[in-house]
C-alpha positions in Angstrom: -12.0 -4.8 -9.0 -11.9 -6.5 -5.5 -9.9 -9.7 -5.3 -10.6 -12.6 -3.3 -10.1 -16.0 -3.1 -12.4 -16.4 -6.7 -11.3 -13.3 -8.4 -6.8 -13.3 -8.7 -6.4 -16.2 -6.3 -3.2 -16.2 -6.8 -2.8 -12.7 -5.5 -5.0 -13.3 -2.0 -2.8 -16.2 -1.3 0.4 -14.4 -1.6 -1.0 -11.6 0.0 -2.3 -14.1 3.0 0.7 -15.5 2.9 2.2 -11.9 3.5 0.1 -10.8 6.4 0.5 -13.6 8.3 4.4 -13.4 8.0 3.7 -9.9 9.4 1.3 -11.1 12.1 -1.2 -8.1 11.2 -5.2 -8.9 9.4 -5.4 -8.7 5.3 -6.5 -5.2 3.9 -8.9 -5.5 1.4 -7.4 -6.0 -1.8 -8.0 -4.1 -5.3 -6.9 -4.7 -8.5 -7.4 -1.0 -11.3 -7.2 -1.7 -14.9 -4.0 0.7 -15.4 -1.0 0.3 -18.1 2.0 1.0 -15.7 3.8 -1.1 -13.2 2.7 0.4 -10.0 1.2 -0.3 -5.9 -0.2 2.0 -3.6 -1.9 1.3 0.1 -4.5 3.5 1.4 -6.9 4.7 3.9 -7.0 7.0 6.9 -9.6 5.4 9.7 -10.7 2.3 9.6 -9.9 -0.4 7.3 -6.6 0.0 4.5 -6.1 -1.1 1.0 -3.5 -2.2 -0.9 -4.5 -1.4 -5.2 -2.3 -2.8 -7.5 -2.2 -1.9 -11.0 -3.5 -4.5 -13.6 0.2 -4.0 -15.4 2.0 -5.3 -11.5 -0.1 -8.6 -11.5 0.5 -9.0 -15.5 4.3 -8.5 -15.4 5.8 -9.6 -11.8 5.6 -13.9 -11.2 5.3 -14.6 -7.8 8.4 -14.1 -5.7 8.2 -10.6 -7.1 4.5 -9.5 -6.4 4.6 -11.1 -3.3 8.2 -8.6 -2.7 5.4 -5.3 -4.1 2.6 -7.0 -1.8 4.9 -7.3 0.8 6.0 -4.0 1.0 2.8 -2.6 0.1 1.6 -4.3 3.6 4.3 -3.3 5.7 4.0 0.9 4.7 0.3 -0.2 6.6 1.8 -2.3 9.4 3.8 1.0 10.4 0.9 3.2 9.7 2.4 5.2 7.0 -0.8 5.8 4.9 -1.9 7.9 8.2 1.8 10.0 7.2 0.9 9.8 4.0 -2.8 10.8 3.7 -1.6 14.2 6.6 1.1 15.3 4.5 -0.7 15.1 0.9 1.9 12.6 0.1 -0.5 10.8 -1.6 -2.5 13.2 -3.9 -5.3 13.7 0.1 -5.9 16.4 1.1 -3.3 16.7 3.8 -2.6 19.1 7.2 -0.8 22.1 6.1 0.6 22.2 9.4 1.9 19.3 10.1 2.7 19.1 5.9 5.2 21.8 6.4 6.4 19.6 9.5 7.5 16.6 8.1 8.8 18.0 4.7 10.7 20.3 6.9 12.0 17.2 9.0 12.9 15.4 6.3 15.1 17.9 4.6 16.4 19.1 7.9 17.6 15.8 9.8 18.4 16.3 13.3 22.4 15.9 13.8 
């Protein structure tokens, strides 16, 4: 379900405040019915999205939810969704050569 001013308005307000503080447009926000506490970002071309599991919204207070949403907003601002898509880190279809190179860099950092 898409989060908006009329659906989960408190969550929407928290995300608006975070996006404004980071000087970025508000991405699409979604909630999925899931009993695990989790959130993630997605999107390569076009508009980016944040997906929150329902357990995350139900179990956290406003400050905690602000931290989680801010964390996900930062992933979008830093273009981490591009790297996740290319390296298959999010379960998406990755580009094998890019995946190998990026994983190699993280396993063997430069001195």
